[in-house]
N, C-alpha and C positions, 0 to 999 in steps of 0.2 A: 615144590609148587611155587614157593615165593620167588625162587630164581626164575622159573619159567614165566611167571607173571611179569617180573621185571623185564625180561627179554621181550615179551609181547609189547610192553609199554614203550620200550626203546624202538622196536620195529614200527609201531604206530606213529611215534613222534618223527621218525625218519621219513615215513611216508608223507606225513603232513608237511614237513619241511620241504620235501621235494615238490609237492603240489604247490606250496606257496612260492617256491623259487620259480617254477614254471609259469605261474600266474603273473608274478612280478615281471618276468621276461616279456610276457604277452603285453602287459600294461606299458612296459617301457617301449616295446615296438610300436604300440598304438600312439603313444605320446610323440615318439620320434617321427612317425608318419604324419601326424597332425602338424608338427613343427615344420616339416618339409613343405606340406601343403600351404601352410600360412606364409612361409618364405616365398614360395612361387606366386602366391596371390598378390604379394606386395611388389614383386619384381616381374611384371609381365613382359618386360623388354628383354629378358634373358633369351639367348639364342637357342632355338629349338627347331630341329629339322622337321618336326611334325606339327609345327604351329599353324593353326588354321587362320588364313588371312582373307577368307571369303566374307566374313562379317566385319565391316568397317563402318564406324560412325564418326561423322565430322564433329570436331570439338566445338563447343558453344563459345561464341565471342562474348567476353565480359565488357568490352569497351567498343566504341565506334572504330571500325577499321579504317586506317588512312587510305587515301587514293593509291592506285596501283603505282608502284615505283617509289612510294613514300613510306614504306613500312618502317624504315629506320628512324623515322620521326616519332614513333610511338614509345621509344625507350625513355627511361627516366633514371635518375640517380637515387641511391639509397643513403642520402646524407640527412642526418638529423642533428638537432641541437642539444648539447649536453653541457654539464658544468664540470670543469676540471680546475682544481686549485682556486675555487671560488670565482671562476670566470666562465661566462658562457662561451662556447666554442663549437666547432663543427666536428662531427664524427661520421665517417663513411663506414657503413655496415656492409662488408664485402664477403659474401659467402664463397667467392673464388680464391680468396687469399688464405693460406694455411696458418698464418700467424698475425698477431697485432703488431703494427709498426707505426713510426712517425718520423718525419724529417727533423733534422737538427735545428734548422732555422725556424721552422714553425713552432717547435716545442719551446724554443727560447722566448717566443712572444707570450707564452702562457706561464712557463716556469723558467725565469731567467737563470736561476742557479741549479738547473737540473744536473749539470755535470758533477756536482758534489754528491749526488745520490745515485750514480750509475752503478749497476751490478755488472760483473764481468760476463763476457760471452765468448765462447770459443768452440771450435770443432764443427762449425756449420757455415755454409756459404749461401748467400742470398742473391737472387737475380730478379730483375724486373724486365719482362720481355726478353730481349737479348743483351741487356746491359747488366753487368755485375754491380751489386750494391755493397757499399762499405759500411759494415756495422760498427757502432761505437760501444754499445753496451745495452743493458736492460734498465728501463726506467719503470718503476712500479708506482701506480697512482690509483686513486679512487675516481670513478666516473659516476656522476649523478644524472639520472634520466628524469627531467622534470615532468610532473604529471599533476593534473588538477586535484585528483583524489589523494594520492600519496606518491611522493618521490621515491625512486628506486635507485639503489647504489650497488655497484659491483667493483671489484678490485681487479685491475688489469696490469699485466707486464708488457710494456711496449718495447719492441726492438728499435733503438734509435739509429737512423741511417744518416751517414755523412752527406751523401749525394742525392738525397730525396728532395724534390722540389714541390711536393704536394702542400696544399694549404689547409689540411685537416688531419685529424687522427684517423687511423684505419684499424677497424676491429675485424680480425680474421675469424675463420670458422673454428679455430681452437676454442674460442669463448662461446661460439654457437653451441658447441657440444657441452661445455662445462655448465653453462647457465640455461640451456634449453631455449635459445633464441630462435623464433620462427618468423619468417617473412610471409606476408599475406598480400596477394594481388587480385583479390576478387573484385567486388564493387568498389571497395575502398583500399587504398594502399596504406598499410600499417605493419607494425611488428609487435610481438609479445615476448615477454621474458619470463621463463619459468612456467609454473602450473597455472598461474592466474591468466586465463585467456580473455577475461573481460577487461583487463587493464591494457588498453591499446595505446601505442606510441606512434606519432605521426612523423612523416618525413618532410623535409624542407622542399617547397615547390620551386623556389628560385635560388639562384646563386647569391650568396651573401658574404661580404667581406667583414669578418669579425676579428678584430685584433685586441691586444691587451689595452691599448690606449683609447679605443672607441668601442665601448661595449654598451649595447642597448638592452633595456629590460625586455624580458620575454613576454609577449602578449599571447597568451594561450588561445584566446578567442580568435585572434587574427590568424594564428597558425592553423587552427581548425578550419577557419573559413578558406584559407589558401589551399589546404590539402583536400577539402571536399568540393568547394564551389569552383575553384580555379584549377582543379586537377587536370582538366582536358583543355584548358584555354591555351592558345598559342600566342605568346608574347613576341613582339618584334625583336629581332636580334640587334637592331640598331640602338636599343635602349641600354643605358648603363645600369649598373647594379642599384645605384641610388634611385634612378628613375623607375626601375621595376618595383622597388620597395614603396615608393611614393604612389605608384599606380595601384598596387595591391591595397595600400592603406586607404586610398580614395574609394575604391570599390567596396571595401569593407564598411566604410562610413555610410555609404548609400546602398547597402546590400538589400534593404527592404524594398527598393524600387526596381531591382533588376533580377532578383533571384529569390528562391525559397528553399526550404529543406527538401521538398518533394520535387521541385524543378530547378536544379542547379544550372549555372551558366554552362552552355555547351556551344560547340561550333556547328552552325547550321550549314549543311551542304546541300546544294541543289535548289535552294530557295533564296538566293542572294538577290538583293534589290539595289539598283543604281538610282540614286535620287540626285537630280540636277535642278538647282534653283536658278531660274531665268528671270532677271529683272529688267531686261532690255528688249526692245522691239526686234523682230516680230514676236508677239506673245504666242504661247501655245493655244491651240483651238479652244480648249475649255475656258481659258481666261478671256477670250474674246466675247463670250456670251454675256449678256447683261446679268447683273446679280439677281434681279427680280423679273418675272415675266411682265411683258407689256400689258397695260390695262386695255380692256376692250374699247374700241372706238365706236 
């Protein structure tokens, strides 16, 4: 009897195991189905022969659209200001570049003795458009992103290029992935690093020449004013970099008279007014009238 009882226990346990295995397979199939559904929900652009194109909604414009034929003027650069080797400098955040790099001549302005700290690099070739690039080595350094609340620092390995003529550091999408860098182009242009989405970093609105011999202190309020109030302003191409900086500083000093947080400076289209001051004869009809009406006679 004991033996038969043990056999029954073993049979029951085998049945339970088979039921559990079948249920686990079902759960696994459900999970995989949900995973596939989630994948396709985030990738609606996947080619699908049965994709329904009858329902199309126009995307909402977040900024004023340029006149027809001037769409290329709406573009902007993703250059921000950082601190490398205790010196403020420019950094291009380029999601299209697969690695971080910098030109030899520009790196020398920030770190004169960088060649003493180069790491070897081999087995890979670099190209810029159709031109091959000559790599010298890897330069590792810390990048500090200035912020009013708290500065943020990351460690980056830049590939140093011999024949690169850029005047800024370039951060590729390799560090986008490692540090979770996200670019935002909604109402404001900014980027975030990591999980803290409330800590926003701004981009430079103008081209600026920042070298090791001429380094200006970072005015965070001015940078915020430029990124928000002057984001859509069109500056004359005939102005030099110094003139652009002086203009932005002048507008910042008198910002209370020309803009507010709710109504920033914008380009007015369709309501332009031409004002002509005439101080010579013949006067305009309105100026020919007497200033006061004649007294009754």
